[in-house]
Structure formats: C-alpha cells, structure tokens
C-alpha positions in Angstrom: 148.7 73.0 89.9 145.0 73.1 90.8 143.8 72.3 94.3 142.0 69.2 93.0 145.3 68.0 91.4 147.2 68.7 94.6 144.6 66.8 96.7 144.9 63.8 94.4 148.7 63.9 94.5 148.7 64.2 98.3 146.2 61.3 98.6 148.2 59.0 96.3 151.5 59.9 98.0 150.2 59.0 101.4 148.6 55.8 100.2 151.8 54.8 98.4 154.2 55.4 101.4 152.0 53.3 103.6 152.6 50.3 101.3 155.7 48.1 101.3 158.2 49.3 98.8 157.7 46.2 96.5 154.0 47.1 96.1 154.3 50.8 95.4 155.0 50.5 91.7 151.9 48.4 91.0 149.8 50.7 93.1 150.9 53.8 91.2 150.5 52.1 87.8 146.9 51.4 88.6 146.1 54.6 90.5 147.7 56.9 88.0 146.6 55.0 84.9 147.7 57.0 81.8 148.7 60.1 83.8 152.5 59.8 83.6 153.1 63.3 85.0 151.1 62.5 88.1 152.9 59.2 88.6 156.3 61.0 88.3 155.3 63.6 90.8 154.2 61.0 93.3 157.4 59.0 92.7 159.4 62.1 93.3 157.7 62.7 96.6 158.3 59.1 97.6 162.0 59.3 96.8 162.3 62.6 98.8 160.5 60.8 101.7 162.9 57.9 101.6 166.0 60.2 101.5 164.7 62.3 104.3 164.7 59.3 106.7 165.0 60.6 110.2 165.9 64.1 109.3 165.1 66.5 112.1 164.1 63.8 114.6 166.8 65.3 116.8 167.9 69.0 117.1 170.9 69.7 114.9 172.9 71.2 117.8 172.5 68.1 120.0 173.5 65.9 117.1 176.5 68.0 116.3 177.5 68.1 120.0 177.3 64.3 120.2 179.4 63.9 117.1 182.1 66.3 118.4 182.1 64.5 121.7 182.6 61.1 120.1 185.3 62.5 117.8 187.0 63.9 120.8 186.5 60.7 122.8 188.1 58.7 120.0 191.2 61.0 120.2 191.4 60.4 124.0 191.1 56.6 124.0 194.5 55.1 124.6 196.0 58.3 126.0 197.5 58.5 129.5 196.6 61.2 132.0 198.9 61.0 135.0 198.6 57.2 135.9 195.2 56.7 134.2 194.9 55.1 130.7 191.7 56.0 128.9 190.0 52.8 127.5 186.6 53.9 126.3 183.9 56.5 126.4 181.1 55.7 128.9 178.9 58.7 128.4 178.5 62.4 127.6 176.5 64.8 129.8 176.0 68.5 130.4 179.2 69.0 132.3 181.6 66.7 130.4 182.4 63.2 129.4 182.9 60.1 131.5 185.5 57.5 130.4 186.3 54.0 131.5 190.0 54.1 132.4 192.6 51.9 134.0 194.5 53.2 137.0 197.9 51.8 136.3 199.4 52.1 139.9 196.8 49.9 141.5 195.8 48.0 138.3 192.1 48.7 138.6 189.3 50.1 136.5 188.0 53.5 137.3 185.7 56.2 135.8 187.3 59.4 134.8 185.2 62.5 134.3 186.6 65.2 132.1 184.8 68.5 132.4 183.9 70.7 129.4 186.2 73.7 129.1 183.5 76.2 129.9 182.6 74.3 133.2 186.2 73.8 134.2 186.7 77.6 134.2 183.7 78.4 136.4 184.5 78.4 140.2 180.9 77.6 141.3 180.7 74.7 138.8 184.0 73.3 140.0 182.9 73.6 143.6 179.7 71.7 142.8 181.7 69.0 140.9 184.1 68.5 143.8 181.2 68.1 146.3 
C-alpha cells in the first residue's frame, strides 16, 4: 500500500466513524466511488473499531481482579459466618471485600469486611486493620 493510499484510507476511516452508523454507508459510497477495494478496507476498519469498543480502557489485571471478586462475592452471598448472614457485596478494596450482612443474634444490619488471604497472613496488616 502506498503512503498516499494509506493517508486516504486513514482520512476516510476517521471521517466515517465520526458519522452516525446509518449515514456511514452513503458516505463511503460517495467517497470511494468505484474503488471497491478502498471501500472494503475502510469498512473493515470500521467493523474492527466497533468490535474493539472499550478494549483497554481499564488494565486487564484490575478487570480480572474485579471479576474474580464478584465471582467470589456471589459464592458468599447467603452463607453464614458465625451469626452473620451475608446479604450482598458492598465494595472491593485493596485489603479485601466489604459485605452487607445481617447479625442474626440482634437482628440488625452490619458491614462485614473479609480480608484478602495475603493480608490476613501479615501481622502488620492485621494490626493496622484491628486499629
């Protein structure tokens, strides 16, 4: 592909994705005229752009950690720990997860924090948590 062809392709792609989806086809028909190969290349880029969506708007590790936390949270909802029944996940942080729970002895709502395994095994972190 020549640099001129690439510049044209790039220009048409950016112009097309700025348009509403229902206007893109008419725009490409006019802009590409009889150059079907150019039109197909631009359309291919548009499809890739649409499928990419929000890809890499968030670091993969953070997204994976959140997914695992929610998966774990789902498995804890409804379970009993001593006299606390876990009702729902309130939030996830660096040290662990916080759940809305019901204390069954006094029939009241409480927050229960469950530390991540790595933090629960570290004495200084446990001390900081208790304070």
